[in-house]
C-alpha positions as CSV (number, residue, x, y, z in Angstrom):
1,M,-17.5,-23.7,-0.1
2,A,-19.5,-27.0,-0.5
3,G,-16.5,-29.3,0.1
4,K,-14.8,-27.0,2.6
5,G,-18.2,-26.5,4.3
6,A,-18.7,-30.2,4.7
7,V,-15.2,-30.7,6.2
8,L,-15.6,-27.8,8.6
9,A,-19.1,-29.0,9.6
10,S,-17.7,-32.4,10.3
11,R,-14.9,-30.9,12.4
12,I,-17.4,-28.9,14.4
13,L,-19.6,-31.9,15.1
14,N,-16.6,-34.0,16.1
15,E,-15.5,-31.3,18.6
16,I,-19.1,-31.1,20.0
17,S,-19.0,-34.9,20.6
18,S,-15.7,-34.5,22.5
19,L,-17.1,-31.6,24.5
20,G,-20.0,-33.8,25.6
21,L,-17.5,-36.1,27.2
22,V,-15.8,-33.2,28.9
23,V,-19.1,-32.0,30.3
24,A,-19.7,-35.4,31.7
25,R,-16.3,-35.3,33.3
26,V,-17.0,-31.9,34.9
27,E,-20.2,-33.2,36.4
28,S,-18.7,-36.4,37.6
29,A,-15.7,-34.7,39.2
30,W,-17.9,-32.0,40.8
31,K,-20.1,-34.7,42.3
32,A,-17.1,-36.5,43.8
33,A,-15.5,-33.2,44.9
34,A,-18.6,-32.1,46.7
35,A,-19.2,-35.5,48.3
36,N,-15.6,-35.8,49.6
37,N,-14.5,-32.2,49.8
38,D,-11.4,-33.4,47.9
39,E,-9.1,-30.8,46.5
40,F,-7.9,-33.1,43.7
41,Y,-11.4,-33.6,42.4
42,F,-11.8,-29.8,42.5
43,D,-8.6,-29.6,40.4
44,S,-10.2,-32.0,38.0
45,V,-13.3,-29.8,37.7
46,A,-11.1,-26.7,37.0
47,L,-9.1,-28.5,34.4
48,N,-12.1,-29.9,32.6
49,I,-13.9,-26.5,32.7
50,H,-10.7,-25.2,31.1
51,S,-10.9,-27.9,28.5
52,F,-14.6,-27.2,27.8
53,Y,-14.0,-23.6,26.8
54,S,-10.7,-24.4,25.0
55,G,-12.6,-26.9,22.8
56,L,-15.2,-24.3,22.0
57,E,-12.5,-21.7,21.2
58,R,-10.9,-24.2,18.8
59,I,-14.2,-24.4,17.0
60,F,-14.5,-20.6,16.9
61,E,-11.0,-20.3,15.5
62,K,-11.8,-22.7,12.7
63,I,-14.9,-20.8,11.8
64,S,-13.1,-17.5,12.0
65,S,-10.4,-18.6,9.7
66,A,-12.4,-20.7,7.2
67,V,-15.6,-18.7,7.0
68,D,-14.9,-15.2,8.2
69,G,-11.4,-15.0,6.8
70,S,-10.4,-13.0,9.8
71,L,-8.9,-14.2,13.1
72,P,-8.8,-11.5,15.8
73,Q,-5.3,-10.4,16.8
74,G,-3.9,-8.6,19.8
75,I,-4.0,-8.8,23.6
76,N,-7.8,-9.3,23.8
77,W,-8.1,-11.7,20.9
78,H,-9.9,-14.4,23.0
79,Q,-12.6,-11.9,23.9
80,E,-12.8,-10.5,20.4
81,L,-13.2,-14.1,19.0
82,L,-16.1,-14.8,21.3
83,N,-17.7,-11.5,20.4
84,Q,-17.2,-12.2,16.6
85,M,-19.1,-15.5,16.9
86,A,-22.2,-13.7,18.2
87,L,-22.1,-11.3,15.2
88,E,-23.9,-11.8,11.9
89,I,-21.6,-11.1,9.0
90,P,-23.8,-9.9,6.1
91,N,-23.5,-11.9,3.0
92,V,-21.1,-14.3,4.8
93,R,-22.8,-16.0,7.6
94,P,-25.4,-15.7,10.4
95,A,-24.3,-15.4,14.0
96,V,-22.7,-18.6,15.1
97,I,-24.0,-18.3,18.7
98,S,-26.7,-16.1,20.3
99,E,-25.9,-13.1,22.4
100,N,-27.3,-15.0,25.4
101,T,-24.9,-17.9,24.8
102,R,-22.0,-15.4,24.3
103,K,-22.7,-14.0,27.7
104,Q,-22.7,-17.4,29.3
105,L,-19.6,-18.5,27.5
106,D,-17.8,-15.3,28.5
107,T,-17.9,-16.6,32.1
108,Y,-16.3,-19.8,31.1
109,R,-13.7,-17.9,29.0
110,G,-12.8,-15.8,32.1
111,F,-12.5,-18.9,34.3
112,R,-10.3,-20.6,31.7
113,H,-8.0,-17.5,31.9
114,V,-7.8,-17.9,35.7
115,V,-6.9,-21.6,35.4
116,R,-4.1,-20.7,33.0
117,N,-2.7,-18.0,35.2
118,L,-3.0,-19.4,38.8
119,Y,-2.0,-22.5,40.6
120,T,-5.1,-24.7,41.0
121,Y,-5.0,-24.6,44.8
122,H,-5.8,-20.9,44.6
123,I,-9.1,-21.5,42.8
124,S,-12.1,-21.4,45.0
125,P,-14.7,-24.2,44.7
126,D,-17.3,-21.5,45.2
127,K,-16.2,-19.9,42.0
128,M,-16.4,-23.2,40.2
129,K,-19.8,-24.2,41.5
130,P,-22.0,-22.2,39.2
131,L,-19.9,-23.1,36.2
132,A,-19.9,-26.8,37.1
133,K,-23.6,-26.8,37.9
134,G,-24.5,-24.9,34.7
135,I,-22.2,-26.6,32.2
136,R,-24.8,-29.1,30.9
137,R,-27.4,-26.4,30.2
138,V,-24.8,-24.1,28.5
139,F,-23.4,-27.1,26.5
140,K,-26.9,-28.1,25.3
141,Q,-27.5,-24.5,24.1
142,V,-24.2,-24.1,22.3
143,E,-24.5,-27.6,20.9
144,K,-27.9,-26.7,19.4
145,E,-26.5,-23.4,17.9
146,L,-23.3,-25.0,16.5
147,T,-25.3,-27.9,15.0
148,A,-27.5,-25.3,13.3
149,F,-24.5,-23.4,12.1
150,S,-23.0,-26.7,10.8
151,R,-26.1,-27.3,8.7
152,F,-25.8,-23.7,7.4
153,I,-22.2,-24.1,6.2
154,Q,-23.0,-27.6,4.7
155,S,-25.7,-26.0,2.5
156,K,-23.3,-23.4,1.1
């Protein structure tokens, strides 16, 4: 896995870098939305929160395929993929994320589902507020855990 591990680790770290930019966009749009009570800024917040979780899910899919050899299927595959990332797989890999991070990301996953299935003008700023306000903290935690996982797969 040495060569494959290095490639996957690089891909993970590249996605993390992009996610940092998305987090900054969420924070910037939230600040503008709150200051101006502007629905278009709120739309930007929703779209960027959607992008945040989608980027994480791309990472999880890559890990699931390349390391676990098993990508969840079926109607609840998004939920199952997130749950899989919090599991240690004996003789394969440690948990990619902690249970605490999984719980926090599940909220972002659920919100991403809402954004995909509703018109943005139906999304309440009150529902977005805790996600926007907490995104930096959640990102820092997941960044730390994914960076540690990247080091693990590089060492294999």
